[in-house]
C-alpha positions as CSV (number, residue, x, y, z in Angstrom):
1,X,0.0,0.0,0.0
2,X,1.3,3.4,-0.9
3,X,2.3,5.9,1.9
4,X,-0.3,8.3,0.5
5,X,-3.1,5.9,1.4
6,X,-1.6,4.4,4.6
7,X,-2.5,7.1,7.1
8,X,-6.1,7.3,5.9
9,X,-6.6,3.6,5.7
10,X,-5.2,3.1,9.2
11,X,-7.3,5.8,10.8
12,X,-10.5,4.4,9.1
13,X,-9.7,0.8,10.1
14,X,-7.8,0.8,13.3
15,X,-9.8,3.0,15.7
16,X,-7.7,2.5,18.8
17,X,-4.6,4.6,18.9
18,X,-3.0,2.0,21.3
19,X,-3.7,-1.0,19.0
20,X,-0.6,-3.0,18.2
21,X,0.5,-2.4,14.6
22,X,3.1,-4.6,13.0
23,X,4.5,-3.0,9.9
24,X,6.6,-4.8,7.3
25,X,8.0,-4.4,3.8
26,X,10.6,-6.3,1.7
27,X,13.7,-4.3,2.8
28,X,12.8,-2.4,5.9
29,X,13.2,1.2,4.7
30,X,9.6,1.7,3.8
31,X,8.6,0.2,7.2
32,X,10.7,2.9,9.0
33,X,9.1,5.7,7.0
34,X,5.6,4.2,7.6
35,X,6.2,3.8,11.3
36,X,7.2,7.4,11.6
37,X,4.1,8.6,9.7
38,X,1.8,6.4,11.8
39,X,3.4,7.6,15.0
40,X,2.9,11.2,14.0
41,X,-0.8,10.7,13.6
42,X,-1.0,9.4,17.2
43,X,-0.6,5.6,17.2
44,X,1.8,4.5,19.9
45,X,2.2,0.7,19.8
46,X,4.0,0.3,16.5
47,X,6.4,-2.6,15.7
48,X,8.5,-3.5,12.8
49,X,8.5,-7.1,11.6
50,X,11.9,-8.7,12.0
51,X,12.7,-11.0,9.2
52,X,10.5,-11.5,6.2
53,X,6.8,-12.1,5.8
54,X,7.6,-15.7,4.7
55,X,9.5,-16.2,8.0
56,X,6.5,-14.9,10.0
57,X,4.2,-17.4,8.3
58,X,6.6,-20.3,8.7
59,X,6.8,-19.6,12.4
60,X,3.0,-19.9,12.6
61,X,2.7,-16.3,14.0
62,X,-0.8,-14.9,14.2
63,X,-2.2,-13.1,11.2
64,X,-5.1,-10.7,11.2
65,X,-6.3,-9.3,7.9
66,X,-7.7,-5.9,7.3
67,X,-9.1,-5.0,3.9
68,X,-8.4,-1.4,2.8
């Protein structure tokens, strides 16, 4: 999802500013930019996924889907 849509989509979908948000991308740079932006609009429980999306799934970590 593009950064220009991210803030609007999160505000419309994740109402609690204290909800845990786990952000990820392929290389990590976009995640850092997105985390900064989301924090600026008031969200406080932001995490960056360590490793890849494939590693997350292989570990059987929980997945919650939001459709934007």
